[in-house]
Wavefront OBJ file of the C-alpha trace (Angstrom):
o trace
v 29.222 170.757 101.977
v 26.567 171.503 104.978
v 27.529 175.543 104.817
v 27.971 175.560 108.851
v 30.219 173.201 108.495
v 32.164 174.693 105.556
v 32.183 178.275 107.437
v 33.526 176.377 110.605
v 36.421 174.852 108.435
v 37.618 177.989 107.389
v 38.188 178.847 110.973
v 40.465 175.734 110.836
v 41.682 176.610 107.999
v 44.571 178.916 109.030
v 46.645 181.904 107.377
v 50.422 181.010 107.035
v 51.923 184.954 108.032
v 55.345 183.571 107.936
v 57.926 180.380 108.443
v 56.308 178.505 111.422
v 53.737 181.799 112.084
v 49.954 181.173 111.249
v 47.270 183.110 112.252
v 43.082 182.183 113.502
v 39.871 184.208 113.081
v 37.707 183.581 116.202
v 34.146 182.093 116.360
v 31.476 183.054 119.253
v 29.817 180.503 121.229
v 27.910 182.918 123.597
v 30.815 183.144 125.417
v 32.668 186.458 126.340
v 35.940 184.670 126.066
v 37.470 182.077 122.814
v 36.287 178.619 123.349
v 39.131 176.782 124.009
v 38.614 173.684 121.945
v 38.469 176.166 119.057
v 42.530 177.023 120.392
v 43.269 173.482 120.808
v 42.092 172.474 117.197
v 43.884 175.367 115.520
v 46.861 175.117 117.264
v 46.925 171.660 116.272
v 46.171 172.545 112.707
v 49.563 175.150 113.172
v 51.402 171.868 114.456
v 50.767 169.407 111.610
v 51.353 171.833 108.871
v 55.337 172.135 110.015
v 54.932 167.995 109.948
v 55.689 165.600 107.006
v 52.250 164.057 105.727
v 52.828 160.452 106.784
v 53.223 161.676 110.286
v 50.384 161.903 112.668
v 50.003 163.274 116.063
v 49.439 160.678 118.640
v 49.484 162.822 122.105
v 49.667 166.495 123.192
v 49.115 168.081 126.364
v 47.968 171.978 126.629
v 47.453 174.621 129.212
v 45.131 177.609 129.104
v 47.293 180.469 130.345
v 44.495 183.672 129.809
v 41.368 184.377 128.092
v 41.386 184.381 124.810
v 40.203 187.604 123.057
v 37.048 187.212 120.810
v 37.554 190.772 118.641
v 41.405 190.463 117.780
v 42.993 187.118 115.457
v 45.202 184.655 117.094
v 48.835 184.426 116.176
v 50.376 180.651 116.918
v 53.953 180.024 116.724
v 55.302 176.925 116.089
v 58.731 175.687 117.203
v 59.953 172.656 115.566
v 61.973 170.785 118.428
v 62.465 167.825 116.782
v 62.160 165.614 113.646
v 63.607 161.863 114.849
v 63.333 158.872 112.934
v 60.488 158.085 114.518
v 58.836 160.697 116.459
v 58.621 164.575 115.729
v 58.013 166.894 118.213
v 56.588 170.615 118.299
v 55.326 173.660 120.555
v 53.061 175.453 119.667
v 52.676 179.170 121.371
v 49.169 180.763 120.796
v 49.707 185.457 121.281
v 47.151 188.037 121.592
v 47.975 191.079 122.511
v 51.904 190.284 122.463
v 51.159 188.099 125.358
v 50.922 183.820 125.131
v 47.136 183.040 126.000
v 47.675 179.185 125.677
v 50.852 176.325 124.627
v 50.933 173.251 123.165
v 53.622 170.689 123.411
v 52.636 167.511 120.787
v 54.174 164.371 119.493
v 53.612 163.175 115.465
v 54.581 158.986 114.664
v 53.885 157.188 111.386
v 51.120 154.807 111.872
v 52.600 151.141 111.894
v 51.780 147.799 113.109
v 52.240 146.415 116.974
v 50.465 144.942 119.649
v 46.760 145.868 119.807
v 44.188 146.024 122.950
v 41.528 148.544 124.127
v 38.437 149.163 126.769
v 35.339 148.403 125.981
v 32.969 150.650 124.938
v 30.167 151.728 127.653
v 26.439 150.402 127.079
v 24.482 152.865 126.425
v 21.541 153.836 123.951
v 22.798 154.844 120.073
v 22.679 158.285 118.580
v 19.055 157.120 116.314
v 16.495 158.803 118.245
v 18.263 161.224 120.555
v 17.319 165.094 120.270
v 20.680 167.259 119.188
v 21.395 169.997 122.022
v 20.420 172.491 119.490
v 17.216 170.879 119.920
v 17.118 170.414 123.194
v 17.569 174.293 123.417
v 15.357 175.637 121.218
v 12.875 173.348 123.097
v 14.039 175.992 126.301
v 14.650 179.115 124.106
v 12.659 181.427 126.587
v 14.642 180.514 129.574
v 18.379 181.210 127.577
v 19.101 185.151 127.879
v 18.309 186.524 124.993
v 21.668 187.855 124.264
v 22.522 184.767 123.645
v 19.647 182.590 122.399
v 21.007 182.805 118.670
v 24.098 181.582 119.666
v 22.624 178.589 121.224
v 19.552 177.839 119.345
v 21.716 177.619 115.866
v 22.532 175.243 113.603
v 25.885 173.738 114.431
v 28.678 172.420 112.304
v 29.466 169.240 115.077
v 26.184 167.630 116.007
v 26.180 166.988 119.846
v 23.800 164.541 121.363
v 23.551 163.599 125.274
v 22.375 160.265 126.113
v 21.160 161.672 129.277
v 20.873 165.193 129.147
v 20.264 167.632 132.019
v 18.050 171.030 132.460
v 21.522 173.389 132.792
v 19.106 175.914 134.377
v 18.046 173.370 137.090
v 20.490 169.920 137.257
v 19.612 167.522 139.600
v 22.311 165.703 141.401
v 24.036 162.820 139.263
v 27.003 160.512 139.224
v 30.040 162.029 137.753
v 29.924 160.399 134.366
v 28.118 161.343 131.109
v 27.555 159.981 127.648
v 27.241 161.965 124.315
v 27.161 161.146 120.561
v 29.325 163.206 118.148
v 29.570 163.688 114.906
v 30.321 166.549 112.081
v 27.374 166.939 110.186
v 29.100 166.159 106.547
v 32.154 164.846 105.521
v 35.461 166.152 106.357
v 38.077 167.330 103.713
v 41.940 167.580 104.597
v 43.141 164.025 106.212
v 43.578 162.955 108.989
v 45.097 166.001 110.326
v 41.705 167.985 110.170
v 39.361 164.881 111.637
v 42.088 165.223 114.574
v 41.261 169.049 114.754
v 37.488 168.360 114.837
v 37.607 165.528 117.674
v 40.009 168.280 119.486
v 37.922 171.090 119.076
v 34.927 168.431 120.278
v 36.931 166.909 123.425
v 36.520 170.550 125.273
v 32.662 170.413 124.956
v 30.980 169.697 128.217
v 33.682 167.515 129.613
v 34.690 169.995 132.753
v 30.523 169.303 133.096
v 31.021 166.046 134.342
v 32.672 167.510 137.574
v 29.435 169.758 138.355
v 26.687 166.921 138.122
v 27.026 165.225 141.678
v 26.656 168.656 142.887
v 23.754 169.483 140.861
v 25.738 172.535 139.087
v 25.898 173.481 135.091
v 27.496 176.377 133.421
v 24.536 178.357 132.888
v 24.141 179.115 136.704
v 25.422 182.506 137.157
v 26.851 181.585 140.560
v 29.645 179.157 138.815
v 32.974 179.764 137.986
v 34.319 177.681 135.474
v 37.292 177.248 133.012
v 39.595 174.771 131.112
v 43.196 174.738 132.722
v 45.082 172.182 131.048
v 43.701 169.612 128.504
v 45.535 166.302 126.775
v 44.735 164.154 124.233
v 45.735 160.706 122.743
v 44.872 159.853 119.936
v 45.319 156.015 119.572
v 43.338 154.745 115.851
v 42.255 156.299 112.995
v 38.548 157.393 112.994
v 36.581 159.421 110.231
v 34.880 162.639 112.175
v 31.683 162.134 110.251
v 30.582 159.102 112.141
v 29.378 158.877 114.943
v 31.599 158.774 118.178
v 30.550 157.825 122.038
v 32.190 160.596 123.726
v 32.279 158.984 127.419
v 33.062 161.836 130.513
v 33.771 161.244 133.910
v 35.154 162.753 136.895
v 37.216 160.998 139.704
v 37.980 163.771 141.657
v 37.056 167.556 142.430
v 38.768 169.263 145.298
v 39.999 172.716 145.820
v 37.590 174.748 143.262
v 39.748 172.258 140.515
v 37.908 169.543 138.296
v 39.435 166.311 136.992
v 37.816 164.637 134.357
v 38.507 162.060 131.608
v 37.360 160.849 128.881
v 37.342 158.137 126.184
v 35.566 158.458 122.698
v 34.545 154.983 120.706
v 33.323 154.451 117.381
v 29.764 153.302 117.175
v 31.295 149.826 116.501
v 33.457 150.167 119.656
v 36.660 150.839 118.567
v 38.667 153.303 121.198
v 40.093 156.346 119.192
v 41.336 158.608 121.634
v 41.322 159.164 125.747
v 41.421 162.566 126.856
v 42.092 164.098 130.648
v 41.944 167.601 131.381
v 41.686 170.169 135.010
v 39.920 172.799 135.392
v 38.825 175.487 137.528
v 34.826 174.944 139.248
v 34.843 177.786 141.502
v 31.278 178.929 143.170
v 31.124 183.030 143.691
v 28.754 185.072 145.458
v 26.845 186.822 143.175
v 24.584 188.900 145.853
l 1 2 3 4 5 6 7 8 9 10 11 12 13 14 15 16 17 18 19 20 21 22 23 24 25 26 27 28 29 30 31 32 33 34 35 36 37 38 39 40 41 42 43 44 45 46 47 48 49 50 51 52 53 54 55 56 57 58 59 60 61 62 63 64 65 66 67 68 69 70 71 72 73 74 75 76 77 78 79 80 81 82 83 84 85 86 87 88 89 90 91 92 93 94 95 96 97 98 99 100 101 102 103 104 105 106 107 108 109 110 111 112 113 114 115 116 117 118 119 120 121 122 123 124 125 126 127 128 129 130 131 132 133 134 135 136 137 138 139 140 141 142 143 144 145 146 147 148 149 150 151 152 153 154 155 156 157 158 159 160 161 162 163 164 165 166 167 168 169 170 171 172 173 174 175 176 177 178 179 180 181 182 183 184 185 186 187 188 189 190 191 192 193 194 195 196 197 198 199 200 201 202 203 204 205 206 207 208 209 210 211 212 213 214 215 216 217 218 219 220 221 222 223 224 225 226 227 228 229 230 231 232 233 234 235 236 237 238 239 240 241 242 243 244 245 246 247 248 249 250 251 252 253 254 255 256 257 258 259 260 261 262 263 264 265 266 267 268 269 270 271 272 273 274 275 276 277 278 279 280 281 282 283 284 285 286 287 288
């Protein structure tokens, strides 16, 4: 297995320290706080470890309460709310310094046949030939602050290939929609739960940025303060995280320092596998 992916999967492979209690380590990503997608993915894994193998998560709803501290592990406490005939419900609380920093409610369901329809995938160029975000970052490495340059230009466990990339240091104003191809850099073991954890991790990457596009702003600008506040995912169909997924992200509204965004993920052959919704803080601050 690709060693970068192997190291990343170790972060998602939580340590069980008691019945319904798990411990997760952190992976720095150039931020002063824990990346929200990491907490989301780890909480999903914690919940899944308490559920029968034939039941898979179909929806999750999460709130980011406090910034995560990179310097200490995160404790995940799972409440087994319901084990029904068709559905299983779990609640997960992530704790640091004795306080909740994140909570998650999620529901699991057996895969069963039923009525089937979906929205169409956006008509955009495929991933072949598009540069990855890492390649783009290496091309402007001299503009990236030296303190985080290595993090943004190092190899990653997940490839992100934006269809129409922006210059994060001088973004132009655009319509509030973007497209990005994503996939794990190697085969992902661990069944559907780990595939879904990979998708959950990636789903927080760049989604809130869609709400900045009409304003010519990006997360790299010092005057932009941004943070995920809540996050929801609906998993519609099984998928392979090592196969390309098109992540279409759009922002119907931004108001009151809050950006509202939603996303859809399709396989390369057009199968809709997940839908995402998020609201986040997008605040302009005075840096004078």
